[in-house]
C-alpha positions as a LaTeX table, in Angstrom:
\begin{tabular}{lrrr}
\hline
Residue & $x$ (\AA) & $y$ (\AA) & $z$ (\AA) \\
\hline
Met1 & $-17.49$ & $-190.32$ & $-16.59$ \\
Arg2 & $-15.22$ & $-192.91$ & $-15.36$ \\
Ala3 & $-11.88$ & $-192.43$ & $-14.00$ \\
Pro4 & $-9.44$ & $-193.18$ & $-17.65$ \\
Asn5 & $-7.23$ & $-197.14$ & $-17.53$ \\
Trp6 & $-4.77$ & $-195.21$ & $-15.81$ \\
Gln7 & $-5.57$ & $-193.97$ & $-13.07$ \\
Lys8 & $-6.66$ & $-196.68$ & $-11.62$ \\
Ile9 & $-5.45$ & $-197.75$ & $-8.89$ \\
Asp10 & $-5.30$ & $-201.12$ & $-7.49$ \\
Thr11 & $-3.74$ & $-203.06$ & $-3.79$ \\
Leu12 & $-1.12$ & $-205.85$ & $-5.69$ \\
Pro13 & 1.01 & $-208.58$ & $-4.08$ \\
Val14 & 4.74 & $-206.89$ & $-4.21$ \\
Ser15 & 5.32 & $-210.62$ & $-5.67$ \\
Val16 & 3.20 & $-210.56$ & $-8.67$ \\
Ile17 & 5.50 & $-207.39$ & $-9.45$ \\
Gln18 & 8.13 & $-208.09$ & $-11.94$ \\
Val19 & 10.91 & $-205.73$ & $-13.01$ \\
Glu20 & 12.10 & $-205.31$ & $-16.16$ \\
Ala21 & 15.41 & $-203.41$ & $-17.89$ \\
Arg22 & 15.49 & $-200.28$ & $-16.09$ \\
Leu23 & 16.94 & $-196.74$ & $-18.35$ \\
Arg24 & 19.01 & $-195.83$ & $-15.76$ \\
Thr25 & 19.79 & $-197.24$ & $-11.94$ \\
Ala26 & 17.77 & $-196.87$ & $-8.64$ \\
Ser27 & 20.62 & $-194.73$ & $-6.68$ \\
Pro28 & 21.60 & $-196.62$ & $-2.92$ \\
Thr29 & 20.42 & $-192.92$ & $-1.65$ \\
Ala30 & 17.57 & $-192.79$ & $-2.62$ \\
Val31 & 16.28 & $-196.29$ & $-2.10$ \\
Ala32 & 17.64 & $-195.43$ & 1.44 \\
Ser33 & 14.78 & $-192.55$ & 1.97 \\
Ile34 & 12.38 & $-194.24$ & 0.99 \\
Val35 & 12.73 & $-197.30$ & 2.91 \\
Ser36 & 13.46 & $-194.35$ & 6.23 \\
Ser37 & 10.57 & $-192.68$ & 4.84 \\
Ile38 & 8.24 & $-195.55$ & 5.27 \\
Gln39 & 9.85 & $-197.22$ & 7.90 \\
Glu40 & 9.12 & $-193.74$ & 9.94 \\
Val41 & 5.27 & $-193.09$ & 7.99 \\
Gly42 & 3.98 & $-196.90$ & 7.39 \\
Ser43 & 3.67 & $-196.96$ & 4.92 \\
Ile44 & 4.73 & $-195.85$ & 1.13 \\
Leu45 & 3.41 & $-191.57$ & 0.19 \\
Gln46 & 3.73 & $-190.99$ & $-3.05$ \\
Pro47 & 2.73 & $-194.41$ & $-4.42$ \\
Leu48 & 4.01 & $-196.91$ & $-7.19$ \\
Leu49 & 3.65 & $-196.78$ & $-10.59$ \\
Val50 & 2.96 & $-200.33$ & $-12.39$ \\
Arg51 & 1.92 & $-201.29$ & $-16.27$ \\
Lys52 & $-0.15$ & $-204.65$ & $-16.60$ \\
Val53 & 1.90 & $-206.27$ & $-19.33$ \\
Lys54 & $-0.05$ & $-208.76$ & $-22.33$ \\
Asp55 & 0.99 & $-211.08$ & $-20.52$ \\
Gly56 & 0.61 & $-210.74$ & $-17.21$ \\
\hline
\end{tabular}
């Protein structure tokens, strides 16, 4: 049985990710925590979730 498309894991360059209007702003404290974690561990522990749009 094939995994649903939403469970597919790909590696993407940051330059291809488009950020649209958000429902809420990112907390500066949360962003700082993620940056600190990346610096300590060397990678993101929980991957970012993105979705493919029709035009890209």
